C-alpha positions as CSV (number, residue, x, y, z in Angstrom):
1,M,0.0,-0.1,0.0
2,G,1.4,3.4,-1.0
3,L,2.2,6.1,1.9
4,W,-1.0,8.5,0.7
5,A,-3.3,5.0,0.5
6,E,-2.1,4.5,4.2
7,R,-2.8,8.2,5.1
8,R,-5.9,8.2,3.4
9,L,-6.7,4.8,5.5
10,K,-5.6,6.1,8.6
11,T,-8.1,9.7,8.0
12,S,-11.0,7.5,7.0
13,L,-10.5,5.4,10.3
14,I,-11.2,8.3,12.4
15,K,-14.9,8.6,10.4
16,I,-15.2,4.7,11.3
17,E,-13.9,5.4,15.0
18,T,-16.3,8.2,15.2
19,A,-19.3,6.2,13.9
20,E,-18.5,3.8,16.5
21,K,-18.6,6.3,19.5
22,S,-21.5,8.3,17.9
23,S,-23.2,8.1,21.4
24,R,-20.7,10.5,23.5
25,I,-20.0,12.7,19.9
26,V,-19.4,16.5,21.9
27,P,-18.1,18.5,18.8
28,V,-15.4,20.8,18.9
29,Y,-14.6,23.6,16.6
30,F,-11.4,24.0,14.9
31,D,-9.8,26.7,12.7
32,S,-8.7,26.4,9.5
33,A,-4.7,26.7,10.7
34,L,-5.6,23.4,12.9
35,I,-7.0,21.7,10.0
36,A,-4.5,22.5,7.7
37,K,-2.1,20.8,10.8
38,F,-4.4,17.8,10.6
39,Y,-2.7,16.9,7.3
40,L,0.9,18.3,7.6
41,N,3.5,16.1,8.7
42,E,4.3,18.9,11.1
43,P,4.8,19.0,15.2
44,G,1.5,18.9,16.9
45,R,-0.8,16.8,14.2
46,E,-1.1,13.9,16.4
47,A,-2.7,15.8,19.0
48,I,-4.5,17.3,16.4
49,R,-6.1,13.7,15.3
50,S,-6.6,12.8,18.7
51,L,-8.4,15.6,19.4
52,A,-10.5,15.3,16.3
53,R,-11.1,11.5,16.6
54,D,-12.0,11.7,20.6
55,A,-14.3,14.6,19.2
56,G,-16.1,12.5,16.8
57,S,-17.6,15.7,15.1
58,V,-15.6,18.8,13.9
59,V,-17.4,22.0,12.8
60,T,-15.4,24.9,11.2
61,S,-16.7,27.7,8.9
62,G,-16.7,27.1,5.5
63,I,-13.7,29.8,4.7
64,A,-11.4,26.7,5.8
65,V,-12.0,25.4,2.5
66,A,-9.9,28.7,1.0
67,E,-7.9,28.7,3.9
68,V,-6.6,25.2,4.0
69,S,-5.8,25.1,0.5
70,A,-3.9,28.2,0.8
71,A,-1.9,26.7,3.6
72,F,-1.0,24.0,1.3
73,H,-0.2,25.8,-1.2
74,R,2.0,27.9,0.9
75,K,4.1,25.0,2.1
76,L,4.5,23.8,-1.9
77,R,5.4,27.9,-2.5
78,E,8.3,27.2,0.3
79,G,9.6,24.3,-1.3
80,S,8.3,22.4,2.3
81,V,6.5,20.3,-0.1
82,D,7.0,18.9,-3.5
83,R,4.2,18.8,-6.2
84,D,3.1,15.4,-5.3
85,V,2.8,16.0,-1.7
86,F,0.6,19.2,-2.4
87,D,-1.5,17.2,-4.7
88,A,-1.8,14.5,-2.4
89,L,-2.6,16.9,0.3
90,Q,-5.4,19.0,-1.8
91,G,-6.7,15.0,-2.5
92,Q,-7.1,14.0,1.0
93,F,-8.9,17.3,2.1
94,Q,-11.4,17.1,-0.7
95,H,-11.8,13.4,0.0
96,D,-12.5,14.4,3.4
97,L,-14.5,17.3,2.8
98,T,-16.8,15.3,0.9
99,N,-17.3,12.6,3.1
100,G,-18.1,14.9,6.0
101,L,-15.1,14.9,8.2
102,W,-15.4,18.7,8.3
103,R,-18.7,20.0,9.4
104,L,-18.5,23.2,7.4
105,I,-20.8,26.5,8.3
106,G,-21.2,28.5,5.8
107,P,-20.4,32.2,6.2
108,T,-23.6,34.0,6.0
109,E,-24.4,37.6,5.3
110,V,-26.2,37.6,9.3
111,L,-22.5,36.4,10.4
112,L,-20.7,38.9,8.4
113,Q,-22.6,41.3,9.8
114,Q,-21.6,40.0,13.5
115,V,-18.2,40.2,12.2
116,R,-18.3,44.0,11.2
117,T,-20.1,44.5,14.8
118,L,-17.2,43.0,16.7
119,F,-15.1,45.1,15.0
120,L,-17.1,48.2,16.0
121,R,-16.8,47.3,19.6
122,L,-13.2,45.4,19.7
123,D,-10.6,47.1,21.8
124,S,-8.1,49.2,19.8
125,S,-5.3,46.6,21.9
126,V,-6.6,43.2,20.3
127,F,-4.7,42.2,17.0
128,L,-7.5,40.1,15.1
129,R,-7.2,39.1,11.7
130,S,-10.8,39.4,9.4
131,L,-11.1,35.6,8.7
132,D,-10.3,34.7,12.4
133,A,-12.9,37.0,13.4
134,L,-15.0,35.3,11.5
135,H,-14.3,31.8,13.0
136,L,-14.5,33.3,16.2
137,I,-18.5,34.8,15.0
138,T,-19.1,31.1,13.6
139,A,-17.9,29.6,16.8
140,K,-20.3,31.5,19.1
141,A,-22.9,31.4,16.7
142,E,-22.9,27.6,16.8
143,H,-23.2,27.8,20.5
144,F,-19.6,26.5,21.5
145,N,-18.2,27.8,24.6
146,R,-14.1,27.1,23.2
147,I,-12.5,27.2,19.9
148,Y,-9.1,25.2,19.2
149,S,-6.4,26.7,17.6
150,N,-2.7,27.3,17.3
151,D,-3.1,30.9,16.2
152,R,-1.7,33.1,19.0
153,H,-3.6,35.9,17.7
154,L,-6.9,34.5,17.4
155,L,-6.7,32.5,20.7
156,S,-5.3,35.9,22.7
157,A,-8.9,37.6,20.8
158,C,-11.4,34.5,22.3
159,P,-12.1,36.9,25.5
160,S,-13.4,39.2,23.3
161,V,-16.2,36.9,22.4
162,D,-16.8,35.1,25.5
163,L,-14.7,32.1,24.2
164,E,-12.3,29.9,25.8
165,G,-9.2,29.6,23.5
166,I,-7.6,26.3,23.4
167,N,-4.0,25.3,21.9
168,P,-4.3,21.4,21.8
169,I,-0.5,21.3,20.5
170,R,0.7,23.2,23.9
171,Q,-1.6,21.3,26.2
172,R,0.6,18.3,27.6
173,R,-0.5,15.2,29.6
174,P,0.8,15.4,33.2
175,E,4.4,14.1,33.2
176,A,5.0,12.1,36.2
177,V,7.2,14.2,39.0
178,P,9.7,12.0,40.8
179,S,9.8,11.5,44.5
180,D,13.1,13.2,45.4
181,P,13.2,16.8,44.4
182,S,16.5,16.3,43.4
183,R,15.9,14.2,40.3
184,R,13.3,16.2,39.0
185,S,14.0,17.4,35.3
186,S,14.9,21.2,35.1
187,R,11.8,21.0,32.7
188,L,9.5,20.9,35.4
189,A,8.1,23.6,36.8
């Protein structure tokens, strides 16, 4: 089995495992950056995949279609991936969209007006990009209490819309702390 066929199978297995857990599905909201990282062979990918698998349903704004495709193209432009990998990434993303791995919420006129209103009341010290604002408003409109992202600007703007921003890549499982303080790693604080 080829590498990309194997990866497609792994992604498809998420759907199968999700169906088996349907009684405990608790949807989560991902921004486009996390969806792109779901596919890219970068640090944090497994944490994102695990979160998606455990949730069973991942919701995002429809703008993710454009943003994720653009993220893959940026990797091609920067030379991080070659044309074959780029084509495979785009193909897998389309396959997953078609098969409902990502539940898309379209950017309606109402949501866009809510983004405009957000910027009218947003404190001048908050750095927020327009499409990140649309993610925040979409998550809020869909009654989410939290949004998952690794974008520091989006995460820092979450309180502006009463959302909890969580970076699943930075979250670590608690490490066992040795009972002898002299044996503790300097990483542990």
